[in-house]
N, C-alpha and C positions, 0 to 999 in steps of 0.2 A: 693726936689733933685731927679734927675732920677738915673737910674742904671749907675754905673761907669763900663766901659769895656776898660780896658788898653791892647793894643795889642803891641807885641814885635816881631821883625823879621829882615831878612836881606834886604828886598826889599821895600824901602819907598813908591814906587808907588803902589804895592800891598796892603800895609798897609793902605795908605791913601784911597783906594778903599773900604775899609771894612766900610760900612754904619752903622755898630753897634759900631764901635770904638769911644770912648769918648776922648782917648788920644792914641798917637803913640809914640814908642821908637824904633829906628833903631839901630841894633848892631849884632856883630857877637858872639855868645855865645861860639863858639870854641876858639876864641881869649881871651874873657873875659866872663867868666859865671856868672859875678855879675849882678843881676837884679837891675835896677835903682829905686828901691822903699825902703821904710822904713820898718822896722820889723813890722809884724803883720798887714799889711795893707789890705789883701784880704781875703775874705770868700772862694773863688774858684780860683784855677790856673789850666789852661789846657795847654797841649803841644799836639798840633795836626800834625800828619805826619811829625815830625822831629827828633824823638827820634833816628832814624837810623843813623843820620849824626852828632850826638853829639860825640865829641872825649873826652869830660870832663864831662860825665854824672853824676857822684857822686857829683862833684862841684855844678853843676846846681841844682840837687836834694837837696842839702844843702840849697842852695838859695831859692829854692821853699818852703822849710820848714821854712825858716827865714821870708819870706814875708806873709806866711799864718798866719790867727789868729789861736789861739787854737781851735780845732775842726773843722777847715778848711779842705776842700775837694781838693785833687790834683787828676786830671784826665789825663791820658796819652793815647792817641789813635793812632793807627798805623796800617800798612798793610804791606804785604811782597812785595808790589809793590814800588819799589825805584829806583833811579838812582844809578846803581851800581858803577859807577866811583866816586861817592861822598859818599856812604855809608860806615861805618866802617867795618873792617875786621870780629870783633866779630858778628855784626848784620848780614853780608854776610854768615857766618859760620852756622847760625841758619835759613837762609831764608826759607828753605822748610819745616820747623817745626813750626807750629802756637804755640803749647803749649811751644816749647822752647823760641820763641820770648817773649811770656808773661812771662816765668821764667826769662828772661834776665832783663826785666823792673822790675818784683818784686823784684829782687836782688838789683837793684839800690835803692829802697825804704828800703830793709832789712839792707843794708850796710849804711844807713844814719845815722844821729845823734843818739846817744844812747837813747833809749826809744822814738824815734822821731815820729814813725808812728804806726798806728793800724788799723785793718780792712782792711788789704791789700787784694784786690780781683781782679779777672780778669774775663772778659766776652767776648764771641764771638758775635759781632753785625753784623756779615756778612749778607747781605740782603738774600742770597740764597747759599745753601751748594756747588752748582757746577756752579753758574753763577755769573758774575759780580766780583768785587774786594773784598777780604776778608777785614774784619775790626775787630780789637780786641782793647779792652780797659782795662787799669790796674788803679784801683783806690785805694787811701789810705787816711785816715784821720790823720791829724795832732793830736798827742797825747798832 
């Protein structure tokens, strides 16, 4: 059996164009943050470039915890480059502070299920300190 890559997002056409995807789920996580998967199904769950737009992040992080296997890895990557009209007020209030954005995401893990996450860490993955788009990642392991 090959590697399973399940993708979830708002735009069916964009998701279908993902050549790595082995399955696609279309849905608005702001309307319903429930992930359409069973408990403990995944070794890794990623959230790429959408954390700034989530209006119910704690519910989604609880869902990520639910669908991860024990010892599974959650990765959240983001930038301060957003569509301001769509980003949450919390995100926009911290947009000029890279450490603050990492702290916001780390808090979503910290206030998750009791004893739910360990080894929460963050890293700056920006390609160059003064050129190009910044990129940060916060990771956590399901306890």
